[in-house]
Backbone as JSON, one array per atom type, in Angstrom:
{
  "sequence": "MQLSELNPTRPWPLPQAPWIMSQQWRDLTFVHYAIDPKMLSPFIPKGLELDTYHDQAWISIVVLQVHHFRLRFMPPIPGVLNFNQINIRTYVRSSEGKPGVYFLRIGATSRLAVFGASTFMHMPFIHADLRIDPMHPDKSQLSHPPIQRIDCSLSDHTKLRLRAAPVSSPYPAVTNPLTKWLTERYCQYSDTLHPVPLQAKGAVSSELIITDIQHSPWSVQTAKVSVEQNSLLQPYGIDLPSSPHLATYTKKLQAYIWWQRPVKPIR",
  "N": [[0.84, -1.2, 0.0], [0.53, 2.19, -0.88], [1.75, 5.07, 0.87], [0.14, 7.29, 0.62], [-2.31, 6.15, 0.33], [-3.01, 5.26, 2.78], [-4.82, 6.61, 4.4], [-7.82, 7.52, 3.35], [-9.35, 9.75, 3.99], [-7.79, 11.95, 4.34], [-7.33, 15.44, 4.12], [-5.6, 17.01, 2.54], [-2.8, 16.87, 0.22], [0.02, 14.61, 0.68], [3.24, 15.68, 1.96], [5.91, 16.51, -0.32], [8.47, 15.84, 0.37], [10.3, 13.1, 1.94], [8.95, 11.13, 4.65], [10.21, 11.2, 8.04], [10.09, 9.81, 10.39], [8.58, 7.1, 12.12], [5.91, 5.72, 14.02], [4.09, 3.55, 16.18], [1.05, 3.83, 17.76], [-0.45, 2.78, 20.72], [-3.17, 1.54, 22.72], [-4.67, 3.97, 23.35], [-6.0, 6.4, 25.39], [-8.31, 8.91, 25.39], [-9.2, 11.9, 26.92], [-11.45, 14.36, 27.0], [-12.13, 17.85, 27.24], [-14.38, 20.54, 27.13], [-13.9, 24.02, 27.03], [-13.93, 27.53, 27.95], [-12.83, 29.63, 25.38], [-11.38, 31.93, 26.11], [-9.9, 31.24, 28.32], [-7.8, 29.78, 27.36], [-6.52, 31.21, 25.34], [-4.35, 32.99, 26.15], [-2.13, 31.34, 26.12], [-1.5, 30.55, 23.63], [0.59, 30.84, 20.85], [1.45, 33.8, 18.96], [0.14, 34.11, 15.69], [-1.14, 31.73, 15.56], [-4.5, 30.58, 15.91], [-7.13, 29.73, 18.1], [-8.96, 26.82, 17.37], [-12.36, 26.16, 17.3], [-15.24, 24.34, 18.47], [-18.55, 24.56, 18.07], [-18.3, 27.07, 19.29], [-16.73, 26.58, 21.49], [-13.56, 26.03, 22.98], [-11.3, 23.23, 23.08], [-9.65, 21.02, 25.29], [-7.55, 18.28, 25.32], [-6.52, 15.38, 26.96], [-4.26, 12.93, 26.4], [-3.37, 9.65, 26.75], [-0.99, 7.21, 26.05], [0.73, 4.38, 24.58], [3.82, 4.3, 23.04], [5.1, 2.53, 20.39], [7.56, 0.72, 18.48], [9.1, 2.89, 17.61], [10.96, 4.66, 15.27], [13.57, 6.18, 13.34], [13.74, 7.16, 9.96], [15.7, 5.22, 7.71], [17.44, 4.47, 9.68], [18.67, 2.23, 12.22], [16.77, 0.71, 14.96], [16.66, 2.72, 17.93], [18.06, 2.22, 21.0], [16.29, 2.7, 24.04], [14.35, 4.44, 23.13], [12.62, 2.93, 21.68], [10.22, 1.76, 22.62], [7.87, 3.35, 24.71], [5.99, 5.04, 27.32], [3.58, 7.68, 27.04], [2.16, 10.94, 27.57], [-0.05, 13.39, 26.45], [-0.94, 16.78, 26.46], [-3.13, 18.65, 24.9], [-4.43, 21.12, 22.57], [-6.56, 22.67, 20.08], [-5.97, 24.14, 16.97], [-5.6, 26.64, 14.33], [-3.65, 27.88, 11.58], [-2.16, 30.51, 9.55], [-2.08, 29.13, 7.19], [-4.41, 27.8, 7.18], [-4.8, 25.18, 7.89], [-6.27, 22.79, 9.97], [-5.0, 21.82, 13.08], [-3.07, 20.43, 15.82], [-1.99, 21.75, 18.97], [0.44, 21.44, 21.35], [0.39, 21.72, 24.8], [1.81, 20.51, 26.87], [3.95, 17.65, 26.84], [4.49, 14.56, 28.14], [6.91, 12.01, 28.7], [8.17, 8.72, 29.27], [10.64, 8.03, 28.43], [13.76, 9.33, 28.72], [15.55, 9.92, 26.73], [13.92, 10.34, 24.51], [12.6, 12.64, 25.41], [14.75, 14.48, 25.53], [15.58, 14.54, 22.8], [13.24, 15.37, 21.35], [12.58, 17.81, 22.56], [14.89, 19.3, 22.2], [15.6, 19.26, 19.44], [13.23, 19.44, 17.98], [11.64, 21.38, 19.04], [9.53, 20.76, 20.75], [7.29, 20.57, 23.54], [8.35, 18.67, 25.55], [8.58, 16.9, 28.6], [9.89, 15.01, 31.38], [8.16, 12.07, 32.43], [6.71, 10.12, 34.98], [5.02, 7.5, 34.35], [2.54, 5.18, 34.5], [0.74, 2.62, 32.92], [-1.55, 0.44, 33.47], [-3.12, -2.57, 32.75], [-6.28, -3.83, 33.81], [-8.16, -6.57, 34.56], [-11.43, -7.16, 35.42], [-12.63, -9.65, 35.93], [-12.27, -13.11, 34.98], [-14.03, -13.61, 32.91], [-14.02, -11.38, 31.36], [-11.81, -11.33, 29.79], [-11.71, -11.39, 27.02], [-12.31, -8.87, 26.21], [-11.28, -5.4, 25.81], [-9.16, -4.36, 28.46], [-9.78, -2.65, 31.61], [-8.08, 0.4, 31.95], [-5.67, 1.36, 34.17], [-4.38, 4.32, 35.05], [-1.63, 6.14, 36.05], [0.04, 8.99, 36.63], [2.83, 11.14, 37.01], [4.2, 14.2, 36.39], [7.27, 15.97, 35.63], [6.89, 18.59, 36.29], [5.52, 18.53, 38.57], [2.8, 18.09, 38.44], [-0.14, 15.97, 38.35], [-1.89, 12.99, 37.32], [-4.46, 10.73, 37.81], [-6.41, 8.05, 36.95], [-9.09, 5.83, 35.93], [-10.0, 3.99, 33.08], [-12.24, 2.61, 30.71], [-13.3, 0.92, 27.77], [-16.64, 1.17, 26.53], [-18.2, 0.7, 24.39], [-18.69, -0.68, 21.09], [-16.08, -0.62, 18.59], [-15.97, 2.2, 16.36], [-15.84, 4.12, 13.31], [-14.14, 7.18, 13.65], [-14.82, 9.32, 12.03], [-17.54, 9.17, 11.62], [-18.92, 10.46, 13.56], [-19.67, 13.76, 14.35], [-18.26, 15.28, 16.37], [-16.11, 13.59, 17.29], [-14.85, 13.29, 14.86], [-14.0, 15.94, 14.38], [-12.18, 16.23, 16.49], [-10.21, 14.33, 15.94], [-9.45, 14.28, 13.22], [-6.88, 15.44, 12.34], [-4.04, 16.45, 10.78], [-1.63, 17.6, 11.2], [0.75, 19.19, 13.38], [1.46, 21.99, 15.44], [4.11, 24.15, 16.48], [6.48, 26.35, 18.07], [9.56, 28.15, 17.7], [10.57, 28.93, 20.13], [9.38, 27.4, 22.0], [9.27, 25.26, 24.8], [8.22, 28.25, 26.56], [8.24, 30.66, 29.3], [5.07, 30.42, 30.84], [3.38, 32.67, 31.24], [4.35, 34.44, 29.44], [3.72, 33.66, 26.93], [1.92, 34.63, 24.87], [3.11, 37.0, 24.14], [5.64, 36.72, 23.13], [7.85, 36.83, 20.4], [8.33, 34.6, 17.88], [9.29, 32.0, 15.57], [6.8, 30.28, 13.86], [6.24, 26.83, 13.46], [5.42, 23.92, 11.55], [4.43, 20.54, 11.58], [3.93, 17.89, 9.52], [1.72, 15.08, 9.48], [0.9, 11.73, 8.82], [-1.56, 9.3, 9.24], [-3.19, 6.18, 9.98], [-6.76, 5.58, 9.57], [-8.82, 6.77, 12.23], [-10.2, 4.63, 14.62], [-12.53, 4.45, 17.11], [-13.66, 3.91, 20.48], [-16.3, 4.57, 22.66], [-15.6, 5.58, 25.96], [-15.66, 4.89, 29.46], [-14.79, 6.88, 32.14], [-13.14, 7.31, 35.2], [-12.03, 9.81, 37.1], [-9.58, 10.28, 39.43], [-7.63, 12.04, 40.3], [-6.49, 15.11, 38.99], [-4.34, 17.38, 38.11], [-3.12, 18.54, 35.97], [-3.54, 20.85, 34.46], [-3.19, 22.91, 36.19], [-0.83, 24.6, 36.2], [-1.56, 26.43, 34.3], [-3.59, 27.82, 35.34], [-6.09, 26.73, 35.02], [-8.93, 25.09, 35.96], [-10.12, 22.01, 35.58], [-13.25, 20.3, 35.05], [-14.6, 17.68, 37.2], [-15.43, 15.48, 35.78], [-14.9, 14.41, 32.45], [-16.02, 15.83, 29.3], [-16.13, 14.14, 27.19], [-14.9, 10.89, 26.5], [-12.69, 8.6, 24.98], [-11.45, 5.52, 23.56], [-8.78, 4.02, 21.79], [-7.46, 1.28, 20.13], [-5.15, 0.87, 18.47], [-2.89, 2.63, 16.31], [-1.22, 3.6, 13.37], [1.43, 5.79, 12.58], [3.08, 8.32, 10.64], [5.64, 10.7, 10.4], [6.74, 13.91, 9.4], [9.61, 16.08, 8.77], [9.94, 19.24, 10.42], [8.74, 22.43, 9.2], [8.74, 25.97, 8.38], [5.75, 27.84, 9.06], [3.74, 28.99, 6.44], [3.49, 32.44, 5.75], [0.73, 34.81, 5.69], [-0.11, 36.06, 2.54]],
  "CA": [[0.0, 0.0, 0.0], [1.21, 3.47, -0.89], [1.45, 5.85, 2.08], [-0.97, 8.19, 0.3], [-3.55, 5.38, 0.4], [-3.21, 4.8, 4.14], [-6.0, 7.24, 4.96], [-8.52, 8.21, 2.25], [-10.02, 10.97, 4.44], [-6.82, 13.04, 4.49], [-7.88, 16.55, 3.34], [-4.64, 17.64, 1.65], [-1.8, 15.89, -0.22], [1.21, 14.39, 1.49], [4.4, 16.48, 1.56], [6.76, 15.89, -1.33], [9.66, 15.3, 1.05], [10.02, 11.82, 2.6], [8.76, 11.15, 6.1], [11.47, 10.97, 8.74], [9.9, 9.08, 11.64], [7.34, 6.33, 12.2], [5.56, 5.25, 15.35], [2.79, 2.91, 16.35], [0.44, 4.25, 19.01], [-1.31, 1.71, 21.23], [-3.96, 1.74, 23.95], [-4.82, 5.42, 23.52], [-7.15, 6.91, 26.13], [-8.54, 10.34, 25.2], [-10.1, 12.55, 27.87], [-11.69, 15.65, 26.35], [-12.84, 18.87, 28.01], [-14.75, 21.8, 26.47], [-13.65, 25.14, 27.94], [-14.05, 28.87, 27.4], [-11.6, 29.97, 24.65], [-10.62, 32.99, 26.78], [-9.0, 30.63, 29.3], [-6.65, 29.19, 26.67], [-5.88, 32.09, 24.36], [-3.05, 33.56, 26.54], [-1.05, 30.37, 26.0], [-1.37, 30.21, 22.22], [1.52, 31.81, 20.28], [1.0, 34.66, 17.87], [0.15, 33.42, 14.41], [-2.1, 30.63, 15.66], [-5.76, 30.92, 16.53], [-7.83, 28.56, 18.6], [-10.03, 26.22, 16.6], [-13.44, 25.9, 18.24], [-16.36, 23.51, 18.06], [-19.72, 25.21, 18.67], [-17.82, 28.21, 20.07], [-15.97, 26.12, 22.65], [-12.24, 25.43, 22.79], [-11.21, 21.9, 23.7], [-8.39, 20.48, 25.78], [-7.56, 16.81, 25.35], [-5.43, 14.67, 27.6], [-4.13, 11.67, 25.67], [-2.39, 8.72, 27.34], [-0.76, 6.18, 25.06], [2.01, 3.68, 24.53], [4.52, 4.44, 21.76], [5.81, 1.31, 20.04], [8.26, 0.66, 17.18], [9.62, 4.21, 17.23], [12.21, 4.59, 14.5], [13.89, 7.2, 12.36], [13.91, 6.55, 8.64], [17.05, 4.87, 7.3], [18.29, 4.2, 10.84], [18.23, 1.09, 13.03], [16.1, 1.11, 16.2], [17.5, 3.39, 18.91], [17.75, 1.76, 22.36], [15.82, 3.72, 24.95], [13.18, 5.13, 22.59], [11.86, 2.02, 20.83], [8.89, 1.69, 23.22], [7.76, 4.11, 25.95], [4.68, 5.61, 27.6], [3.53, 9.12, 26.76], [0.93, 11.66, 27.86], [-0.11, 14.64, 25.72], [-1.96, 17.77, 26.81], [-3.2, 19.35, 23.62], [-5.62, 21.85, 22.17], [-6.82, 22.6, 18.64], [-5.65, 25.45, 16.42], [-5.39, 26.84, 12.9], [-2.63, 28.88, 11.27], [-2.43, 31.27, 8.33], [-2.27, 28.19, 6.1], [-5.78, 27.3, 7.26], [-4.87, 23.76, 8.2], [-6.58, 22.47, 11.37], [-3.97, 20.98, 13.67], [-3.03, 20.4, 17.27], [-0.92, 22.49, 19.63], [0.68, 20.76, 22.61], [0.8, 22.51, 25.96], [2.84, 19.7, 27.5], [4.05, 16.24, 26.48], [5.32, 13.81, 29.08], [7.35, 10.72, 28.19], [8.99, 7.97, 30.21], [11.98, 7.92, 27.85], [14.51, 10.59, 28.83], [16.17, 10.2, 25.44], [12.87, 10.94, 23.68], [12.4, 13.99, 25.92], [15.88, 15.31, 25.09], [15.59, 14.7, 21.35], [12.09, 16.13, 20.86], [12.6, 19.19, 23.06], [16.08, 19.98, 21.71], [15.69, 19.37, 17.99], [11.94, 19.65, 17.33], [10.92, 22.46, 19.73], [8.3, 20.23, 21.33], [7.32, 20.79, 24.99], [8.49, 17.39, 26.25], [9.18, 16.8, 29.93], [9.9, 13.62, 31.83], [6.95, 11.6, 33.11], [6.6, 8.82, 35.62], [3.69, 7.16, 33.83], [2.19, 3.76, 34.48], [-0.51, 2.26, 32.28], [-1.71, -0.94, 33.9], [-4.42, -3.17, 32.43], [-6.95, -4.5, 34.93], [-9.31, -7.39, 34.17], [-12.27, -7.36, 36.6], [-12.79, -11.09, 36.15], [-11.8, -13.89, 33.85], [-15.01, -13.58, 31.83], [-13.81, -10.18, 30.58], [-10.5, -11.37, 29.15], [-11.83, -11.19, 25.58], [-12.6, -7.47, 25.97], [-10.2, -4.51, 26.25], [-9.2, -4.23, 29.91], [-9.76, -1.32, 32.24], [-6.75, 0.97, 32.04], [-5.35, 2.1, 35.38], [-3.37, 5.28, 34.63], [-1.06, 6.89, 37.17], [1.07, 9.82, 36.0], [3.41, 12.31, 37.68], [5.11, 14.9, 35.5], [8.38, 16.62, 36.32], [6.46, 19.9, 36.78], [4.83, 18.22, 39.82], [1.38, 17.86, 38.23], [-0.45, 14.55, 38.43], [-3.14, 12.46, 36.78], [-4.8, 9.36, 38.18], [-7.76, 7.73, 36.49], [-9.39, 4.52, 35.36], [-10.77, 4.14, 31.84], [-12.61, 1.34, 30.09], [-14.22, 1.06, 26.63], [-18.0, 0.71, 26.83], [-18.94, 0.54, 23.14], [-17.94, -1.32, 20.02], [-15.33, 0.37, 17.81], [-16.64, 2.83, 15.23], [-14.96, 5.12, 12.67], [-14.28, 8.49, 14.26], [-15.4, 10.29, 11.08], [-19.0, 9.05, 11.57], [-19.48, 11.32, 14.6], [-19.11, 15.09, 14.07], [-17.29, 15.74, 17.35], [-14.89, 12.78, 17.25], [-14.17, 13.64, 13.61], [-13.34, 17.23, 14.59], [-11.09, 16.05, 17.44], [-9.18, 13.39, 15.49], [-9.02, 14.5, 11.84], [-5.82, 16.45, 12.42], [-2.91, 15.87, 10.08], [-0.42, 18.38, 11.46], [0.9, 19.78, 14.71], [2.16, 23.26, 15.41], [4.93, 24.55, 17.62], [7.23, 27.56, 17.74], [10.98, 27.91, 17.95], [10.89, 29.23, 21.53], [8.52, 26.59, 22.85], [8.4, 25.98, 25.73], [8.68, 29.49, 27.18], [7.42, 30.89, 30.49], [3.67, 30.39, 30.44], [2.75, 33.98, 31.22], [4.9, 35.25, 28.35], [3.5, 32.97, 25.68], [1.29, 35.41, 23.83], [3.86, 38.21, 23.84], [6.96, 36.39, 22.6], [7.93, 36.72, 18.95], [9.12, 33.44, 17.48], [8.88, 31.44, 14.28], [5.88, 29.15, 13.93], [6.63, 25.68, 12.65], [4.37, 22.94, 11.34], [4.88, 19.17, 11.34], [2.89, 17.09, 8.87], [1.55, 13.72, 10.0], [-0.04, 10.83, 8.16], [-1.9, 8.19, 10.12], [-4.31, 5.35, 9.57], [-8.03, 6.14, 10.06], [-9.12, 6.55, 13.64], [-11.32, 3.83, 15.09], [-12.64, 4.81, 18.52], [-14.71, 3.35, 21.32], [-16.68, 5.4, 23.79], [-14.99, 5.06, 27.18], [-16.1, 5.37, 30.77], [-13.59, 7.32, 32.85], [-13.25, 7.76, 36.58], [-10.85, 10.62, 37.39], [-9.31, 10.37, 40.86], [-6.82, 13.24, 40.52], [-6.05, 15.73, 37.75], [-3.81, 18.74, 38.32], [-2.26, 18.81, 34.82], [-3.75, 22.19, 33.91], [-3.01, 23.92, 37.23], [0.13, 25.65, 35.85], [-2.2, 27.39, 33.4], [-4.69, 28.43, 36.04], [-7.33, 26.17, 34.51], [-9.49, 24.01, 36.76], [-10.99, 21.18, 34.77], [-14.32, 19.64, 35.81], [-14.24, 16.36, 37.71], [-15.73, 14.49, 34.74], [-14.7, 14.96, 31.1], [-17.2, 15.92, 28.45], [-16.08, 12.99, 26.29], [-13.72, 10.04, 26.63], [-12.66, 7.53, 23.99], [-10.32, 4.57, 23.58], [-8.37, 3.47, 20.51], [-6.54, 0.16, 20.37], [-3.86, 0.97, 17.78], [-2.84, 3.54, 15.17], [0.1, 3.76, 12.77], [1.65, 7.2, 12.24], [4.31, 8.73, 9.97], [5.88, 12.1, 10.76], [7.69, 14.61, 8.54], [10.41, 17.09, 9.44], [9.24, 20.51, 10.55], [9.01, 23.52, 8.27], [8.06, 27.2, 8.82], [4.39, 28.09, 8.59], [3.72, 30.0, 5.39], [2.77, 33.63, 6.18], [-0.35, 35.31, 4.84], [0.4, 36.93, 1.48]],
  "C": [[0.87, 1.25, 0.0], [0.81, 4.27, 0.35], [0.29, 6.81, 1.84], [-2.32, 7.49, 0.39], [-3.87, 4.93, 1.82], [-4.49, 5.35, 4.74], [-6.71, 8.04, 3.88], [-9.22, 9.5, 2.67], [-9.07, 12.14, 4.62], [-7.23, 14.2, 3.59], [-6.9, 17.26, 2.43], [-3.52, 16.65, 1.32], [-0.66, 15.74, 0.77], [2.32, 15.33, 1.05], [5.22, 15.75, 0.51], [8.01, 15.29, -0.72], [9.31, 13.96, 1.71], [9.76, 12.01, 4.09], [10.06, 10.78, 6.79], [11.32, 10.06, 9.96], [8.59, 8.3, 11.56], [7.16, 5.83, 13.63], [4.25, 4.47, 15.26], [2.27, 3.29, 17.73], [-0.55, 3.18, 19.46], [-2.02, 2.13, 22.52], [-4.08, 3.23, 24.29], [-6.12, 5.73, 24.26], [-7.21, 8.42, 25.96], [-9.55, 10.82, 26.23], [-10.25, 13.99, 27.42], [-12.51, 16.57, 27.24], [-13.14, 20.07, 27.13], [-14.57, 22.94, 27.46], [-13.86, 26.46, 27.19], [-12.76, 29.22, 26.66], [-10.75, 31.04, 25.35], [-9.64, 32.43, 27.8], [-7.72, 30.12, 28.64], [-5.86, 30.18, 25.82], [-4.56, 32.71, 24.83], [-1.87, 32.62, 26.32], [-0.83, 29.9, 24.56], [-0.46, 31.25, 21.56], [0.89, 32.64, 19.17], [1.15, 33.93, 16.54], [-0.73, 32.2, 14.38], [-3.38, 31.16, 16.28], [-6.45, 29.63, 16.98], [-8.9, 28.11, 17.61], [-11.12, 25.83, 17.59], [-14.51, 25.03, 17.61], [-17.58, 24.03, 18.8], [-19.3, 26.27, 19.69], [-17.08, 27.82, 21.34], [-14.59, 25.65, 22.21], [-12.22, 24.08, 23.5], [-9.78, 21.62, 24.13], [-8.54, 18.96, 25.84], [-6.32, 16.3, 26.05], [-5.39, 13.27, 26.98], [-3.02, 10.84, 26.31], [-2.24, 7.55, 26.37], [0.57, 5.48, 25.29], [2.59, 3.84, 23.12], [5.33, 3.17, 21.53], [6.49, 1.48, 18.67], [8.67, 2.05, 16.69], [10.9, 4.01, 16.43], [12.33, 5.79, 13.59], [14.17, 6.52, 11.04], [15.39, 6.35, 8.32], [17.99, 4.62, 8.47], [17.77, 2.97, 11.58], [17.51, 1.58, 14.28], [17.09, 1.69, 17.21], [17.14, 2.88, 20.3], [17.32, 2.93, 23.25], [14.63, 4.5, 24.44], [12.34, 4.22, 21.69], [10.41, 1.93, 21.31], [8.89, 2.52, 24.51], [6.33, 4.6, 26.11], [4.72, 7.12, 27.43], [2.17, 9.69, 27.16], [1.01, 13.02, 27.17], [-1.22, 15.51, 26.3], [-2.04, 18.7, 25.61], [-4.48, 20.13, 23.47], [-5.6, 21.94, 20.65], [-6.74, 24.01, 18.05], [-5.66, 25.42, 14.9], [-4.31, 27.92, 12.74], [-3.05, 29.65, 10.03], [-2.59, 30.37, 7.12], [-3.68, 27.6, 6.09], [-5.92, 25.86, 7.66], [-5.22, 23.55, 9.68], [-5.54, 21.51, 11.92], [-4.07, 20.99, 15.18], [-1.84, 21.23, 17.76], [-0.77, 21.89, 21.03], [1.1, 21.76, 23.68], [1.93, 21.81, 26.71], [2.78, 18.29, 26.91], [4.97, 15.58, 27.48], [5.68, 12.45, 28.51], [8.25, 10.04, 29.22], [10.41, 7.78, 29.71], [12.69, 9.26, 27.94], [15.2, 10.93, 27.52], [15.16, 10.83, 24.49], [12.61, 12.39, 24.11], [13.51, 14.91, 25.42], [15.81, 15.58, 23.59], [14.46, 15.6, 20.85], [12.13, 17.58, 21.32], [13.78, 19.97, 22.48], [16.02, 20.24, 20.21], [14.37, 19.67, 17.29], [11.08, 20.7, 18.03], [9.58, 21.99, 20.29], [8.39, 20.29, 22.85], [7.34, 19.5, 25.8], [9.1, 17.6, 27.63], [9.11, 15.34, 30.37], [8.63, 13.29, 32.61], [7.21, 10.26, 33.77], [5.18, 8.35, 35.35], [3.51, 5.65, 33.76], [0.82, 3.59, 33.83], [-0.71, 0.77, 32.52], [-3.08, -1.47, 33.5], [-4.98, -3.91, 33.65], [-8.16, -5.25, 34.39], [-10.17, -7.63, 35.41], [-12.48, -8.83, 36.94], [-12.42, -11.81, 34.88], [-12.76, -13.84, 32.67], [-14.8, -12.37, 30.92], [-12.51, -10.19, 29.78], [-10.55, -11.13, 27.65], [-12.08, -9.74, 25.22], [-11.39, -6.62, 26.37], [-10.28, -4.29, 27.75], [-9.41, -2.79, 30.37], [-8.31, -0.86, 32.3], [-6.63, 1.75, 33.35], [-4.17, 3.01, 35.05], [-2.93, 6.11, 35.83], [0.14, 7.66, 36.64], [1.51, 10.95, 36.91], [4.41, 12.93, 36.72], [6.19, 15.62, 36.31], [8.05, 18.04, 36.74], [5.55, 19.76, 38.0], [3.31, 18.14, 39.67], [1.12, 16.36, 38.11], [-1.78, 14.24, 37.74], [-3.29, 11.03, 37.25], [-6.22, 9.11, 37.74], [-7.85, 6.26, 36.1], [-10.27, 4.75, 34.14], [-11.05, 2.77, 31.25], [-13.53, 1.6, 28.91], [-15.59, 0.49, 26.98], [-18.84, 0.6, 25.57], [-18.09, -0.27, 22.18], [-17.16, -0.25, 19.26], [-16.17, 0.92, 16.66], [-15.7, 3.85, 14.61], [-15.21, 6.5, 13.27], [-14.98, 9.48, 13.34], [-16.92, 10.21, 11.03], [-19.68, 9.88, 12.64], [-18.87, 12.71, 14.43], [-18.05, 15.54, 15.07], [-16.01, 14.91, 17.33], [-14.13, 13.01, 15.94], [-13.38, 14.93, 13.79], [-12.11, 17.07, 15.48], [-9.93, 15.22, 16.87], [-8.67, 13.64, 14.09], [-8.04, 15.68, 11.79], [-4.56, 15.83, 11.83], [-1.66, 16.74, 10.19], [-0.42, 18.85, 12.9], [1.76, 21.02, 14.59], [3.01, 23.43, 16.66], [5.59, 25.87, 17.23], [8.64, 27.4, 18.28], [11.41, 28.25, 19.38], [10.07, 28.39, 22.5], [9.36, 25.49, 23.5], [9.06, 27.26, 26.26], [7.87, 29.68, 28.45], [5.96, 31.1, 30.12], [3.07, 31.78, 30.31], [3.23, 34.84, 30.06], [4.48, 34.74, 26.97], [2.96, 33.87, 24.58], [2.1, 36.61, 23.39], [5.21, 37.95, 23.17], [6.89, 36.25, 21.08], [8.85, 35.55, 18.6], [8.57, 32.9, 16.18], [7.96, 30.25, 14.5], [6.36, 28.05, 13.01], [5.5, 24.66, 12.63], [5.01, 21.59, 11.04], [3.73, 18.39, 10.74], [2.92, 15.66, 9.4], [0.6, 12.97, 9.08], [-0.31, 9.66, 9.1], [-3.05, 7.39, 9.54], [-5.6, 5.94, 10.13], [-8.27, 5.8, 11.52], [-10.35, 5.66, 13.81], [-11.39, 4.03, 16.6], [-13.77, 4.02, 19.19], [-15.03, 4.37, 22.41], [-16.14, 4.77, 25.07], [-15.65, 5.67, 28.41], [-14.85, 5.67, 31.59], [-13.96, 7.74, 34.26], [-11.96, 8.48, 36.95], [-10.7, 10.75, 38.9], [-8.52, 11.62, 41.21], [-6.39, 13.79, 39.17], [-5.64, 17.17, 38.02], [-2.97, 19.2, 37.12], [-2.38, 20.23, 34.3], [-3.57, 23.28, 34.97], [-1.95, 24.96, 36.88], [-0.45, 26.72, 34.94], [-3.37, 28.1, 34.08], [-6.05, 27.93, 35.59], [-7.75, 25.0, 35.39], [-10.47, 23.23, 35.89], [-12.09, 20.55, 35.62], [-13.91, 18.23, 36.2], [-14.49, 15.26, 36.68], [-15.52, 15.12, 33.37], [-16.01, 15.01, 30.33], [-17.27, 14.76, 27.46], [-14.81, 12.21, 26.58], [-13.82, 8.92, 25.6], [-11.41, 6.68, 24.16], [-10.05, 4.1, 22.16], [-7.3, 2.41, 20.75], [-5.17, 0.39, 19.73], [-3.98, 1.92, 16.6], [-1.41, 3.63, 14.69], [0.27, 5.19, 12.3], [3.02, 7.38, 11.58], [4.45, 10.24, 10.12], [6.96, 12.68, 9.86], [8.52, 15.6, 9.37], [9.66, 18.42, 9.43], [9.64, 21.5, 9.46], [8.31, 24.78, 8.8], [6.64, 27.26, 8.27], [4.44, 29.2, 7.56], [2.93, 31.22, 5.84], [1.65, 33.98, 5.21], [0.24, 36.25, 3.81], [-0.6, 38.05, 1.18]]
}
């Protein structure tokens, strides 16, 4: 299969340059919150604007396992082949008009991945102590996806503890307007000074960069989530509700990532 055929719903062509990195994402738990855009806008760099759904901005916390990480034309790198990761992301657009994601924080259990992504790709990676433990309530449930027990402590002293379990059959994300809006994102944005002090984010002048991504179509399951502790957004002065507005689970997704390039300015 040609890479261009991996996902027929991709809204724009693949970059002409070759991809540089591939990953397989497994056991993805998405916890989504709708919030007032005014709460997030101070932390979005100039040149990006919040993308909203029914006039609401969204923050998503994504917990996943990264498998088979590799750079193109290179053998597997010990220490970053497989690791756990947590993403705190929101949804934005740039002058190019492409809907993408913007990461507030990314935590990873691999210190080598943290160093590489934060140093060379301007991504807001920090170290995470992150456990993702499957829990089977009883033997009769072994044929179903297990409950995920997630326990995370980031190096900025914020924490997340929750349990999540799929409660529906898998369905294509594009068949639901909200899950389509949340998942049909084929690029991520950052800036050359990211991360910077949070209070200075909107005032700092830096170059916006975009990273193209190709991935297989999202298949999601509605999930039931019980949040025991969540202080991940406290550094931003944002208090999230005790229960998310939406939670989903995805078993596996293949992704290919391109090297970053500057965002094209408005002409």
